[in-house]
C-alpha positions in Angstrom: -25.0 -3.7 -19.4 -27.7 -3.1 -22.0 -30.6 -5.6 -21.7 -29.2 -7.0 -18.4 -30.3 -3.9 -16.5 -33.4 -5.1 -14.7 -34.6 -2.0 -12.8 -37.6 -0.2 -14.3 -36.3 3.4 -13.8 -32.8 4.6 -14.4 -31.0 8.0 -14.3 -29.3 8.4 -17.7 -26.0 10.1 -18.5 -25.5 10.5 -22.3 -22.2 10.0 -24.2 -21.2 13.6 -23.7 -21.4 13.2 -19.9 -24.6 15.3 -19.6 -27.4 14.3 -17.3 -30.6 13.4 -19.3 -32.8 12.6 -16.3 -34.9 9.6 -15.1 -36.4 7.3 -17.7 -37.3 3.7 -18.2 -34.5 1.3 -18.8 -35.9 0.3 -22.2 -35.8 3.9 -23.4 -32.3 4.3 -22.2 -31.2 1.2 -24.1 -32.9 2.4 -27.2 -31.1 5.7 -27.0 -27.7 3.9 -26.6 -28.4 1.7 -29.6 -29.4 4.7 -31.7 -26.0 6.3 -31.1 -24.3 3.0 -31.7 -22.9 2.6 -28.1 -23.6 0.5 -25.0 -25.6 1.3 -21.9 -23.5 0.6 -18.7 -24.7 0.6 -15.1 -22.3 3.0 -13.3 -23.7 3.0 -9.7 -26.3 0.3 -9.1 -26.9 1.2 -5.5 -28.2 4.7 -6.2 -32.0 5.3 -6.3 -32.7 5.1 -9.3 -29.5 3.4 -10.6 -27.2 5.6 -12.7 -26.5 4.4 -16.2 -24.2 5.9 -18.8 -24.0 5.6 -22.6 -20.4 4.7 -23.6 -18.3 2.3 -25.7 -17.9 -0.8 -23.5 -14.7 -2.0 -25.1 -13.1 1.4 -24.6 -14.4 1.5 -21.0 -12.8 -1.9 -20.3 -9.5 -0.7 -21.8 -9.4 2.4 -19.7 -10.1 0.4 -16.5 -7.3 -1.9 -17.4 -4.9 1.0 -18.0 -5.9 2.5 -14.6 -5.3 -0.8 -12.9 -1.8 -1.2 -14.5 -0.9 2.4 -13.6 -1.9 1.8 -9.9 0.2 -1.4 -9.9 3.3 0.5 -11.2 3.0 3.1 -8.4 2.7 0.4 -5.8 5.9 -0.3 -3.8 6.5 -3.4 -1.7 8.0 -2.6 1.7 11.0 -4.9 2.3 12.5 -5.8 5.7 16.3 -5.2 5.7 18.3 -6.8 8.4 21.3 -5.3 10.1 23.4 -7.5 12.4 25.3 -6.0 15.3 27.2 -7.4 18.4 27.1 -6.2 22.0 30.7 -5.0 21.9 30.6 -3.2 18.5 33.4 -0.8 17.7 32.5 2.9 17.2 33.4 3.0 13.5 31.5 -0.2 12.8 28.5 1.2 14.6 28.6 4.4 12.5 28.8 2.3 9.3 25.8 0.2 10.4 23.9 3.4 11.4 24.5 4.9 8.0 23.2 1.8 6.3 20.1 1.8 8.4 19.4 5.4 7.6 19.6 4.7 3.8 17.2 1.7 4.2 14.8 3.9 6.1 15.2 6.7 3.5 14.2 4.2 0.8 11.0 3.4 2.8 12.0 -0.1 4.0 11.7 -1.5 7.5 14.9 -2.3 9.4 15.3 -5.4 11.6 18.2 -4.9 14.0 19.6 -8.3 15.2 22.0 -8.3 18.1 23.7 -11.6 18.4 25.3 -12.9 21.7 28.1 -15.4 21.6 29.4 -17.6 24.4 29.7 -15.7 27.7 28.1 -12.5 26.3 24.8 -14.0 27.3 25.6 -13.1 30.9 25.8 -9.5 29.9 22.5 -8.8 28.1 22.5 -5.3 29.6 25.3 -4.4 27.1 23.1 -5.6 24.2 20.1 -3.5 25.5 22.4 -0.4 25.7 23.4 -0.9 22.1 19.8 -1.3 20.9 18.8 1.8 23.0 21.6 3.8 21.4 20.4 2.7 17.9 16.9 3.7 18.8 17.9 7.1 20.0 20.1 7.8 17.0 17.4 6.7 14.6 14.6 8.4 16.5 14.1 11.4 14.1 13.3 9.3 11.1 11.8 6.1 12.6 9.4 4.6 15.1 9.9 1.3 16.8 7.5 -1.3 15.5 8.7 -4.1 17.7 10.5 -3.4 20.9 13.8 -5.3 21.6 13.1 -8.9 22.7 15.1 -12.1 23.1 14.9 -15.0 20.7 17.4 -17.8 21.6 20.8 -16.2 21.6 19.8 -13.0 19.8 17.9 -9.8 20.6 15.6 -8.4 17.8 14.2 -4.9 17.3 12.2 -3.7 14.2 12.2 0.0 13.1 9.8 1.5 10.5 9.9 4.9 8.7 7.7 7.6 10.2 
């Protein structure tokens, strides 16, 4: 900014956004002061560097506004968990499926946890069938981020929106 610009030659853009051409940095600073504004280096990597005449306070305010606007539009993706059992009833299954579809519709990830109790551990193939069914029913809107895998007494699968 202003006298801190160390390069001998700069490409100047005036306060109206018009290209003024290549000149010395000292001349550019003098022009900025004559208009009552600041000289700001816009792209330092160009050859010669591009500088612009503008109000620095206003420029900083605009940058802050852009940053805040970008922050507003940003959405944090949450992981919603749905717990099922290997011998889940048809109506319960449909309720859980509907919940998963709403979570995916909102843009969240869904972690499907299938819990085995007692002797159900001997019939893990039933659990795999339930998770496969969920995967097939949700196939249109989702993709599998993490394939079904065992963790202690539960099988876990993660689905993400397409």
